[in-house]
N, C-alpha and C positions, 0 to 999 in steps of 0.2 A: 171770101174767106179762105186763107191760105191751109190744105191740108198737111202738107210738109214742112215741118219748122226746123231751121238751119240751127245748129249747136248742138253740143253732148248732150247725150240721155240725162247724165249727170250734174245737171246744172243744178237741180232742183235738190237734190242732197249737199251740195255744196253751199246751196241758200240756208237748207235747215241747220247745215252743222255751225254756218256762223251763228243764226239765230240761238240755237240752244245755248252757243259759247257766249253770246252776248245777255243772255238771261243768268247764265251761272257767274259770272263776273258781276252782276248788278247785285243777286245777293251778298250778304255779309256771312259766309259761314265760309268754315274751313274744309275742303275737298281733300283727300289724297289721292293720288293720280295713281289708278289701276295699270297705267301703262308702266309705270316706272317704279312704283313702292313695292317692291320685291321684298319678302322676309329672307332671303337666300341670298349670298352673295354670287355675282356673275364670276365666271372663271373662264379658263383658256388651256386643254390639254395640247401640250406637245409632246411627239416623239422623238428624243434626241439620241436615237442611235442605240445608247448603252443601258439609256435611262429613259422614265419621261418627266415631266415637268408640269406642274398641275401649279397655274397663277392664279389667287383672288384677290377680289378688292373686298379688303375689311376694315373698312374706315370705323371709327370708334370700338376695334375692339383690342383688348390686350392679349400680349402672350398667355396671360395666365386665366383670360375667358376661355381659349379655344380648348378643346378636347379633339384629337385628330386618333382615329384609328382605321386601321386597313385589316379586311379579313374577307378572305375568300374571292380575292378580285374586286373585292367594293371597298372604294375609300370614303368613311363619314366624318364630315366635317359638325361640330357642334359650337356656338359660341353663341354671346352675349353682346348686345350693342345697347351701350348705356348714353343715354340722351347726355349732350354737351352743353354746357353755358347753366345760366341761373334762370332762363326766361320760364314763366308759370306757362302750364297748357295752354289755357285760356285763352293765351294772347298771340298764340300760334295762328296765321291765316294759311299758310300752306306748310305742308310736310311733307316731302318727299325723300327722306332718307330716315326710312324705317328704325325703329328701336326695338329691343327686347329681346326673346331668343331666338334662335334658327338654328336650322338642321340643313345638311345638303350632303347628297351622297351621289357617286359618279363610280362607273364602273370602268374597270381599267382592262383594255383588251388584251395584254398579255400576261403570264404569270409575272409576279415582282419578289425580291427579296426581300422579304418582311422586316429581315434584320438589319438591314442597312438603309432602310427610310429616314432621310433628315427633313428637316422644314426649318424656315426661316419668317420672321415677319417683319418687317423695316417699313416704315412709314405708312401702316395701311394694307401694305402688299403682302399678302402670304406666298412663298415658294416653297413649294414641297415637291422633294426629289425623290422618283419612287425606281430604283434600279431594277433592270430587267434580269430573270435569270437566266444563266448560261444556258442556252437551249441545247439539249441533247443530241447527238449525231443521231440520223433515222438510222433504226435497227433495220437489216435487211432480214427478211421472214424466208428460209427455205423450203420448197413447195416439194414435195416429195408425190410419187405415182401411186394412188393408191391400188390396195392389192383386192383383185376379186377372183376369186375360187370358181373355176366352172367344172361343173364334174359331168361324166358323159350324160348323164341323166337331163339336167339342165341343157346342156348342149342340144338333144336330142329332141327337148320340148321346143327352142326356138327354132330348129329346123324344120319342125313341122307346121308351125304357123303360119 
């Protein structure tokens, strides 16, 4: 009887994963994929030098359904994804594109000029331009020597110690 078994210790987990997948496929139930079905859009944040650019995938959203706000260095996006087509709910076997209300907030690393923010929505891709505020030049702070007055009594006490 062999004591040592060649192969990967994770083979048993791969077998278990295959069995669970086979079992789930055999059922006639629609499951949402928890890894893909996110209620908020995926986005990218770019530093373009003088401004930041946020791009977000917003398929199923229209410009009138979007609410974009900027406050205290936080950009908040809210919207609604409406279901497309005339397919009844009971006919779905798989749904990876979520529908309904969503909200997403992201912090911006630097101060931005709130008055010049602009946004474009084309073919389901939102582009949000956030211009940076001009950084103020560092201010030099002069340091002066503090004044301490020493009287003869304080000096005598210091010498006697």
